C-alpha positions as CSV (number, residue, x, y, z in Angstrom):
1,M,150.1,76.9,65.5
2,R,149.2,80.5,66.4
3,M,145.6,81.6,66.3
4,T,144.6,84.4,64.1
5,S,142.9,87.5,65.5
6,I,139.6,86.3,64.0
7,Q,139.9,82.9,65.8
8,T,140.7,84.7,69.1
9,V,137.6,86.9,68.8
10,R,135.4,83.9,68.0
11,I,136.7,82.0,71.1
12,K,136.1,85.1,73.3
13,N,132.6,85.5,71.9
14,Q,131.7,81.9,72.5
15,A,133.1,82.0,76.0
16,A,131.0,85.1,76.7
17,A,127.9,83.4,75.2
18,F,128.5,80.3,77.4
19,W,128.8,82.4,80.5
20,K,125.6,84.3,79.7
21,L,123.9,81.0,79.1
22,I,124.8,79.8,82.5
23,L,123.7,83.1,84.1
24,S,120.3,82.9,82.2
25,F,119.1,80.1,84.5
26,R,119.0,82.5,87.4
27,K,116.0,84.4,86.0
28,R,113.2,84.0,83.5
29,D,112.7,87.6,82.1
30,W,115.8,88.4,80.1
31,K,116.7,91.9,79.2
32,L,119.3,93.0,76.7
33,N,122.2,93.1,79.2
34,D,121.5,89.4,79.9
35,Y,122.7,88.6,76.4
36,P,126.3,88.4,75.2
37,I,126.9,91.5,73.1
38,M,129.7,92.3,70.7
39,V,130.5,95.8,69.4
40,R,132.8,96.3,66.5
41,E,134.0,99.3,64.5
42,H,132.8,99.3,60.9
43,K,135.1,100.3,58.1
44,F,133.4,102.8,55.7
45,D,133.1,101.9,52.1
46,P,134.5,104.9,50.2
47,H,132.5,104.0,47.1
48,F,129.2,104.0,49.0
49,S,126.9,106.8,48.0
50,S,123.3,107.2,49.1
51,S,121.5,110.1,50.8
52,R,118.9,107.7,52.1
53,F,121.2,105.3,54.0
54,T,123.9,105.9,56.5
55,Q,127.0,103.9,57.1
56,H,127.3,103.3,60.8
57,R,130.7,103.6,62.4
58,H,129.8,101.1,65.1
59,I,127.8,97.9,65.0
60,A,126.4,96.2,68.2
61,S,125.0,92.7,67.9
62,I,123.9,89.9,70.1
63,I,126.3,87.0,69.8
64,N,124.8,83.9,68.2
65,W,121.6,85.8,67.2
66,T,121.0,88.0,64.1
67,V,119.9,91.0,66.1
68,S,122.0,94.2,65.7
69,G,122.0,98.0,65.8
70,G,124.2,100.7,64.4
71,G,125.3,104.2,65.2
72,E,128.1,106.8,65.0
73,T,129.2,106.0,68.5
74,V,129.2,102.8,70.6
75,E,126.4,104.3,72.8
76,E,124.2,104.9,69.7
77,A,124.8,101.4,68.4
78,L,123.8,100.0,71.7
79,Q,120.7,102.1,71.9
80,D,119.7,101.0,68.4
81,L,120.3,97.4,69.4
82,Q,118.0,97.9,72.4
83,I,115.2,99.2,70.2
84,N,115.6,96.3,67.7
85,F,115.8,93.7,70.5
86,Q,112.7,95.1,72.3
87,A,110.7,95.0,69.0
88,I,111.6,91.4,68.4
89,K,110.9,90.5,72.1
90,V,107.4,92.1,71.9
91,R,106.6,90.5,68.5
92,R,107.6,87.0,69.8
93,E,105.4,87.5,72.9
94,R,102.5,88.6,70.7
95,E,103.0,85.5,68.5
96,G,103.1,83.2,71.5
97,K,106.7,82.3,71.0
98,P,109.1,81.7,73.9
99,P,111.9,84.2,74.5
100,V,115.3,83.3,73.1
101,R,117.6,82.2,75.9
102,P,120.8,84.2,76.2
103,G,123.9,82.5,74.8
104,I,122.1,80.0,72.5
105,R,121.9,80.3,68.7
106,G,118.8,82.4,68.1
107,P,116.4,81.6,65.3
108,I,116.6,83.4,61.9
109,E,113.1,84.8,61.7
110,F,111.4,85.8,58.5
111,A,108.4,88.1,58.3
112,S,105.0,86.7,57.3
113,Q,104.1,86.1,53.7
114,E,100.4,85.7,54.3
115,L,99.3,88.8,52.4
116,I,101.8,88.2,49.6
117,A,100.7,84.6,49.1
118,V,97.2,85.9,48.1
119,N,98.8,87.3,44.9
120,Q,101.6,84.8,44.5
121,Q,101.5,84.6,40.7
122,L,101.3,88.4,40.4
123,S,104.2,88.7,42.9
124,E,106.5,86.6,40.7
125,D,105.4,88.6,37.6
126,F,106.0,91.9,39.5
127,V,109.5,90.8,40.5
128,R,110.5,90.0,36.9
129,R,108.8,92.9,35.0
130,V,109.0,95.8,37.5
131,L,112.0,95.0,39.6
132,N,113.9,93.4,36.8
133,L,115.0,90.5,39.0
134,D,114.9,86.8,38.3
135,W,113.9,86.1,41.9
136,A,113.3,88.0,45.2
137,W,112.1,86.9,48.7
138,I,109.2,89.2,49.5
139,S,107.3,89.4,52.8
140,D,104.3,91.3,53.9
141,E,106.7,94.0,55.2
142,T,108.7,94.4,52.0
143,D,108.3,97.7,50.3
144,L,109.6,99.5,47.2
145,W,112.3,101.2,49.2
146,D,114.0,97.9,49.7
147,F,114.9,97.7,46.0
148,H,116.7,101.0,45.3
149,T,118.6,103.9,46.9
150,D,116.9,106.8,45.1
151,E,115.2,109.6,47.1
152,T,111.8,108.7,45.8
153,N,109.9,105.7,44.4
154,E,109.0,107.6,41.2
155,L,110.9,105.4,38.8
156,L,109.2,102.3,40.1
157,Y,105.8,104.0,40.2
158,S,106.2,104.9,36.5
159,K,107.3,101.3,35.7
160,I,104.2,99.9,37.5
161,V,102.0,102.2,35.4
162,E,103.8,101.1,32.3
163,V,103.6,97.4,33.0
164,Y,100.2,97.1,34.6
165,G,98.4,100.4,33.8
166,V,97.7,101.0,37.5
167,D,98.7,104.1,39.6
168,V,99.9,103.1,43.1
169,S,101.7,106.3,44.0
170,D,99.1,107.2,46.6
171,I,100.0,104.1,48.7
172,E,102.0,105.8,51.4
173,S,103.6,102.6,52.9
174,A,104.9,101.5,49.4
175,R,104.4,98.0,50.7
176,L,104.3,95.4,47.9
177,S,101.5,93.5,49.6
178,E,99.2,96.6,49.2
179,I,100.5,97.4,45.7
180,L,99.9,93.9,44.5
181,N,96.5,93.9,46.0
182,R,95.7,97.2,44.2
183,I,96.9,95.8,40.9
184,A,95.0,92.5,41.3
185,T,91.8,94.3,42.3
186,T,92.1,96.8,39.4
187,R,93.2,94.4,36.7
188,G,91.5,91.2,37.8
189,R,93.5,88.2,36.6
190,S,94.6,89.9,33.3
191,F,98.0,91.0,34.7
192,I,100.1,87.9,33.7
193,S,101.7,87.9,30.3
194,T,104.7,86.5,28.6
195,G,106.4,89.9,28.7
196,Q,103.9,92.3,27.2
197,R,101.1,94.1,28.9
198,S,97.8,92.4,28.4
């Protein structure tokens, strides 16, 4: 049975990962070039339309780990990957976590929900009534920009005023943790309703 091109790529990737794993035992401080990296050309979606987001022609990623970068050229994609890799490396060091060994399956890491958890009930209400979603995973880093492709957050700011009677347009980060805190502080615990503003 002949292997498909996808199967061939997977075998090559895992062989590269295994080789980098073996080499990783020669040192303790791993840099990006110590990891198995795959670069692929990305096909543009002709129906994609957003002035805020860019479709990258090339995607560079670490094999067996969800760390990637994108760019118009291979060099740009690798530079973006370097930035993202370094940010994760620094964060793991700050949190006292060990570095991820090259070649192994890296962890899927989620941002903290510590600030969101303070207003958990409001968070669920906000997702339903403002974002019009049944459910959404929200972290302390999640912001309004994550839920639309418009040039501004004006529509969501207006919706927040409509639902909760609170203006949050001056919160520059647009982070939901800050927005929810403003709503909770302003409205107390009167924000929850069965669909109508209390």
